N, C-alpha and C positions, 0 to 999 in steps of 0.2 A: 255450517258446522261440519267438521271432518267426520267421516264415517268410520266407526269402530265396530268391531265385533264385540258385543257387550260382555260376553262371558270371558273372552280372552283378555279384554281390558281389565276386568275385575280381578282375574287371576294374576295378572301382571302387577297390579297395584297391591294386592295382598302379599305377593312375593316380595315386593320392594319393602313393605312394612316388616315382613319377617326377617329379611336380611338386615334391615336397620336395627331390629331388636337384637340380632345376633352379634353385630359388630360394634354397637355403640359403647360398650364398656371395655372393649379389648385393650385400649391404650391405658386406661386407669389400672386395670388388673396387671398388665405387663409391667408398668412402672412400680406398682406395689411389690410384685414378685422380685424385681431387680433390686429394690431397696432392701428387702428382707434377706435375700440371698447374698448380696454383696457387702453388706455392712454389719459388722459384729456389734456396733454401737446401738443397733436397733433391736438386738436380741432382747426378748421379753423374759420377765421373771416367771416362775412357775405359776404363781397365783394371778398374774396379770391376765386381763381378757385378751383373747387372741383376735386382734383387729383384722388380721388377714382372713380369718375364718368368717368374720362378719362380712367383709368385702366379697369373699368367695360365695356366700349365700346370695348376695346381690347379683353377682356375675352369673351363677348357675340358674337362678330363676329367670333372668333375661334370656339366657341361651335356651332354656327349655321352652319358654314362651315363643321365642323366634322360630325354633325348630318346629314347634307345634303349629304355628301359623303357616310356615312353609309347607308342611305336610297336609294341612287341612284347607289349603287355599281353594282346591277344586270343589269340595262339598260346600264350603262357605259361598263361593261364587254361584253355585247352582241355587242356593237358597236366596241369594240377593237378586239374581237376574231371572228374567223370564225363561221359559223352556225353549224358546226359539233362538238358536244360536246365530242365525244369519241376520238378525235385525240389528240395525245400527243403533248405537247408544243414544238414549234421550237424556235430557238434562236431569230428569227425575232419577234415572238409573245412576248417573254420575253423582248426584247428590246423595243417593242411598249408599253407594260404595264409599264416598268420602266420609259420610257420617259413621259408617261401620268402622272405617279405619281410625277415625278419631276415637271412637268407643274402644277399639282394641288398644290404642295407645294409652288411654286412661286406665283401662283394665290392667295392662301390663305394668304401668307405673304404680298402680295401687298394690298389685301383688308383690312387686319388688320391695315396696316400702313396708308391707306387712311381713315379708320374709326377713328383711333387715331388722324390723322391730322384734320379732321372735328370736332372731339370732343374738341380738343385744340382750334380750331378756335371759337367754340361756347362758351367755358368757359373762355378762356383768351382774346378773341377778336382778337388775331393774332396768326399765326402759321408759322413756317419756310416753305418756298417753297421747301426746300430740301426734306421734308417728302412727299410732294405732288408728286414731280417728282420721288422719289424713289419708292413710292407705285404704281404710275401709270406705271412706267417702269416694275416693278416686275410683276404686274398683266398682262401687255401686253405680257411679255415673257412667263408667265404661259399659257395664252390662245394660243399663237403660238405653244408652245411645245405640249400642249394637242391636239390641232387640227391637228398637223402634225405628231403625234406619230405613226400612222399606216404607213405613208409614210417613216418615219425614220426606222421603222422595215424592210420595203421592201428594203430600201437603204442598211441597214446592211447586208441583204442576198446577195445583188449584190456585195458589197465590200468584203465579205467573199469568194465569188467565184473567185475573181481575183487572 
């Protein structure tokens, strides 16, 4: 197995996840802005819901989560890895970091869905309870995966020993 510095590997993976959260909606947002600004046929009535605002909430929640992950990658990696920085990464550590990243992805997706739900509720006056439940469940799964990621890594080691 290749030798990694555990903490630096963890920081790099968290940084990649943060960058992904930052840039994943840029193309959709740019396309929407171009359509709104370049076409007068898309102009909305005064009473119509502002769909660009709903998409803006989706975009800004993703940007905030990505920036937060980039800024918090060092404290998160200290929590996920052992205090010894020179130890090469074990499969348990990689499993813990991977589980934490999946949890962060679920949490981010859930928060974006909840933000979009509340934006639709504010602009349209009604929103599907499906998006509320989907966002809440996704955020809950993300929190559970992130919080239990170290334990899942330890469980992985025990299962490999069988």
